ZAMARGU-4260 file (C-alpha; in steps of 0.2 Angstrom, whole numbers, plus 5000, padded with zeros to 4 digits):
<rodrens>
0) 4909/5044/5044 | 4916/5028/5052 | 4930/5031/5065 | 4945/5024/5056 | 4953/5018/5073
5) 4937/5008/5076 | 4937/5000/5059 | 4955/4995/5061 | 4952/4987/5078 | 4937/4979/5071
10) 4945/4972/5056 | 4960/4965/5066 | 4948/4957/5078 | 4937/4949/5065 | 4952/4943/5054
15) 4961/4935/5069 | 4945/4927/5075 | 4943/4919/5057 | 4961/4914/5056 | 4966/4908/5073
20) 4982/4899/5067 | 4990/4914/5059 | 5004/4924/5067 | 5007/4942/5066 | 5014/4947/5049
25) 5033/4949/5046 | 5040/4964/5037 | 5051/4957/5023 | 5060/4973/5020 | 5066/4978/5003
30) 5078/4970/4990 | 5094/4979/4987 | 5093/4993/4974 | 5102/4988/4958 | 5116/5000/4956
35) 5117/5019/4960 | 5105/5025/4947 | 5087/5023/4951 | 5079/5012/4938 | 5064/5016/4928
40) 5050/5009/4938 | 5037/5004/4924 | 5021/4996/4929 | 5003/4993/4923 | 4988/4988/4934
45) 4969/4991/4936 | 4960/5002/4948 | 4944/4996/4957 | 4933/5002/4942 | 4943/4992/4929
50) 4953/5007/4922 | 4970/5004/4917 | 4983/5014/4927 | 5001/5015/4923 | 5017/5024/4930
55) 5014/5037/4917 | 4998/5042/4924 | 5006/5046/4941 | 5019/5058/4933 | 5017/5076/4939
60) 5011/5071/4957 | 5019/5063/4972 | 5014/5045/4974 | 5013/5034/4990 | 5014/5016/4986
65) 5010/5002/4998 | 5009/4983/4994 | 4998/4973/5005 | 4981/4963/5005 | 4964/4966/5013
70) 4966/4950/5023 | 4981/4957/5032 | 4976/4957/5051 | 4988/4970/5057 | 5001/4979/5047
75) 4990/4984/5032 | 4976/4992/5041 | 4988/5001/5053 | 4998/5008/5039 | 4984/5013/5028
80) 4976/5022/5043 | 4993/5031/5045 | 4993/5036/5027 | 4974/5042/5028 | 4978/5052/5044
85) 4993/5060/5035 | 4983/5065/5020 | 4970/5073/5031 | 4984/5083/5040 | 4991/5089/5024
90) 4975/5098/5020 | 4974/5106/5003 | 4991/5100/4999 | 4985/5082/4999 | 4979/5086/4981
95) 4997/5084/4976 | 4999/5066/4983 | 4991/5050/4976 | 4991/5035/4989 | 4991/5018/4980
100) 4986/5002/4989 | 4993/4988/4978 | 4986/4970/4983 | 4998/4956/4982 | 4983/4944/4984
105) 4973/4948/4967 | 4964/4931/4967 | 4955/4935/4983 | 4955/4954/4983 | 4942/4958/4970
110) 4939/4975/4963 | 4923/4977/4974 | 4932/4971/4990 | 4947/4983/4987 | 4935/4998/4984
115) 4926/4995/5000 | 4942/4992/5010 | 4951/5008/5004 | 4934/5018/5005 | 4934/5014/5024
120) 4951/5022/5025 | 4951/5037/5014 | 4943/5042/4998 | 4960/5047/4990 | 4968/5030/4992
125) 4967/5021/4975 | 4966/5002/4976 | 4976/4993/4962 | 4976/4975/4957 | 4981/4964/4942
130) 4986/4947/4936 | 5000/4939/4946 | 5013/4942/4933 | 5008/4961/4933 | 5008/4961/4952
135) 5025/4953/4953 | 5032/4965/4940 | 5027/4980/4950 | 5033/4972/4967 | 5050/4969/4959
140) 5050/4986/4951 | 5050/4994/4969 | 5061/4981/4976 | 5047/4975/4987 | 5044/4957/4992
145) 5030/4945/4998 | 5029/4927/5003 | 5013/4917/5004 | 5012/4905/5019 | 4999/4890/5020
150) 5002/4882/5037 | 4991/4867/5033 | 4989/4861/5015 | 4972/4853/5020 | 4966/4871/5023
155) 4973/4881/5008 | 4961/4896/5012 | 4970/4898/5029 | 4985/4907/5023 | 4995/4923/5027
160) 5006/4934/5017 | 5022/4942/5023 | 5026/4957/5014 | 5037/4973/5013 | 5029/4985/5025
165) 5037/5001/5021 | 5028/5014/5010 | 5037/5021/4995 | 5037/5039/4990 | 5039/5042/4972
170) 5041/5060/4965 | 5033/5069/4950 | 5047/5063/4939 | 5043/5045/4943 | 5059/5042/4953
175) 5059/5035/4971 | 5062/5048/4984 | 5062/5038/5000 | 5053/5024/5010 | 5043/5027/5026
180) 5047/5012/5037 | 5033/5003/5046 | 5031/5012/5062 | 5031/5029/5055 | 5017/5039/5063
185) 5005/5050/5054 | 5012/5065/5061 | 5029/5061/5055 | 5024/5056/5038 | 5013/5072/5036
190) 5027/5083/5042 | 5040/5075/5030 | 5028/5076/5015 | 5024/5094/5019 | 5042/5099/5019
195) 5044/5090/5003 | 5029/5098/4995 | 5035/5115/5001 | 5050/5114/4989 | 5039/5112/4974
200) 5037/5128/4964 | 5019/5135/4964
</rodrens>
């Protein structure tokens, strides 16, 4: 198995080398929650095998939801590595958690590319993609944000995407429990998830 830290470092080096004009990504944070009652966060996307996946498919399990893109040089590979290591630390309890990596760059992030990318990180991470309208709907449903930056219009392929860098944790009932901010370590995430999972009746 490829060492994940080696992959993250290699991916970062290759991306930065290919896009020398791009700066480190900015965490856009999340939009304000609308009111005191958590909204119903409905969404519909496709996994990397073309299967339709909706919020209803996640009911009954805990879901980690992270928005990003495969071309991200720093935040995404680091965060996905944290999720992967946290899943490994959970052991058998990881079966109760479904990590989702939702691309905000569906034109570039093909199903195959997403499948290979998440496969390097952890086999449990499910890559999701969809048309821009579906992507924007899911992003908004979780109060996330993203902004595409093209420094030079003459080179439209040289772009970066700033995006929300936190990881949303959704409960078995489909309601948002909390967000893990960027910078949360794998040990911290695993310990917190473990404590939450311990409250679930067996």
